[in-house]
C-alpha positions as CSV (number, residue, x, y, z in Angstrom):
1,X,118.5,174.0,10.9
2,X,117.0,177.4,10.5
3,X,115.0,176.2,7.6
4,X,113.5,173.3,9.6
5,X,112.6,175.8,12.4
6,X,110.9,178.1,9.8
7,X,108.9,175.2,8.3
8,X,107.8,174.1,11.8
9,X,106.6,177.7,12.6
10,X,104.8,177.9,9.2
11,X,102.9,174.6,9.8
12,X,101.9,175.7,13.3
13,X,100.6,179.0,11.9
14,X,98.5,177.2,9.3
15,X,96.9,174.7,11.7
16,X,93.1,174.8,11.4
17,X,91.3,176.6,14.1
18,X,88.6,174.5,15.9
19,X,85.6,176.0,17.6
20,X,83.7,174.5,20.5
21,X,80.3,175.9,19.5
22,X,78.7,174.7,16.3
23,X,77.5,177.3,13.8
24,X,73.8,177.3,13.5
25,X,72.4,178.2,10.1
26,X,69.1,180.0,9.8
27,X,66.2,178.0,8.6
28,X,63.9,181.0,8.4
29,X,62.5,182.1,5.1
30,X,63.9,185.4,3.8
31,X,61.1,187.5,5.1
32,X,61.5,186.0,8.6
33,X,65.3,186.3,8.9
34,X,66.3,189.2,11.2
35,X,69.5,190.9,10.2
36,X,70.9,193.8,12.1
37,X,72.4,197.0,10.6
38,X,75.7,196.0,12.1
39,X,75.6,192.7,10.1
40,X,74.6,194.5,7.0
41,X,77.6,196.9,7.4
42,X,80.0,194.0,6.8
43,X,78.6,193.4,3.3
44,X,79.8,196.5,1.4
45,X,82.1,195.4,-1.5
46,X,81.7,194.1,-5.1
47,X,82.0,190.5,-4.0
48,X,79.4,190.8,-1.2
49,X,77.0,193.7,-1.3
50,X,73.9,194.0,0.9
51,X,71.6,197.1,1.1
52,X,68.6,198.0,3.1
53,X,65.5,199.4,1.5
54,X,62.3,200.1,3.5
55,X,63.6,198.0,6.5
56,X,64.2,195.0,4.3
57,X,67.7,193.6,3.6
58,X,68.7,192.7,0.0
59,X,71.7,190.9,-1.3
60,X,72.4,192.7,-4.6
61,X,75.8,191.2,-5.3
62,X,74.6,189.3,-8.4
63,X,72.7,192.4,-9.6
64,X,75.6,194.9,-9.6
65,X,76.5,194.3,-13.2
66,X,72.8,194.4,-14.3
67,X,71.8,197.6,-12.5
68,X,70.7,200.1,-15.1
69,X,72.3,202.9,-13.2
70,X,75.6,201.0,-12.9
71,X,77.2,199.2,-10.0
72,X,78.8,202.3,-8.5
73,X,75.5,203.6,-7.1
74,X,74.7,200.2,-5.4
75,X,78.2,200.0,-4.0
76,X,77.9,203.5,-2.7
77,X,75.1,202.3,-0.5
78,X,76.5,198.8,0.1
79,X,76.3,197.9,3.8
80,X,73.9,200.8,4.5
81,X,70.3,201.9,4.2
82,X,69.5,203.0,0.6
83,X,65.8,203.8,1.1
84,X,66.1,207.5,0.4
85,X,68.3,207.0,-2.6
86,X,65.9,204.3,-3.9
87,X,62.9,206.5,-3.4
88,X,64.6,209.6,-4.7
89,X,65.4,208.2,-8.1
90,X,61.8,207.3,-8.8
91,X,62.0,203.6,-9.3
92,X,59.0,202.0,-11.0
93,X,56.6,199.6,-9.5
94,X,58.3,196.9,-11.5
95,X,61.6,197.8,-9.9
96,X,60.1,197.5,-6.5
97,X,58.6,194.1,-7.3
98,X,62.0,193.0,-8.7
99,X,63.6,193.5,-5.3
100,X,61.8,190.3,-4.1
101,X,64.4,188.1,-5.8
102,X,67.2,189.7,-3.7
103,X,65.4,189.7,-0.3
104,X,67.3,187.9,2.4
105,X,65.7,189.3,5.6
106,X,64.4,192.3,7.6
107,X,65.8,194.6,10.2
108,X,65.0,194.0,13.9
109,X,62.0,196.0,15.0
110,X,64.1,198.4,17.1
111,X,66.2,199.3,14.0
112,X,63.3,199.9,11.6
113,X,62.1,203.2,10.3
114,X,59.1,202.4,8.1
115,X,57.7,199.0,8.9
116,X,56.7,199.5,12.6
117,X,54.1,201.1,14.7
118,X,54.7,204.8,14.8
119,X,57.2,204.6,12.0
120,X,57.2,206.8,8.9
121,X,54.2,206.1,6.6
122,X,54.7,205.9,2.9
123,X,51.6,204.8,0.9
124,X,53.5,203.2,-1.9
125,X,56.1,200.9,-0.2
126,X,55.6,197.2,-0.9
127,X,54.0,195.1,1.8
């Protein structure tokens, strides 16, 4: 009898959750998708790693094993802004161009530092 009760409780616990509101997927192209820093912060591990560089959001999960400096440095900045670290290590123009394949969106205007009126001006950041 106790076993039947336990099985009943288990099946109740595994019942699928149903939501009343449908999930809307973004149809915006990567440069048009707006992603907040809070959302970026949830992507900070080896199986899901996003970083922000110059107000743009990049999903570098598939690049972790390819990064010449190792995955540790990317994971250190996973879920955060890595602009200063990226700039400080002297990445080449080719490295800056290579970022495009990982671009998934941009920060909202109120969270930007570089790409906004009155923001910090750097002559060599990509357009």
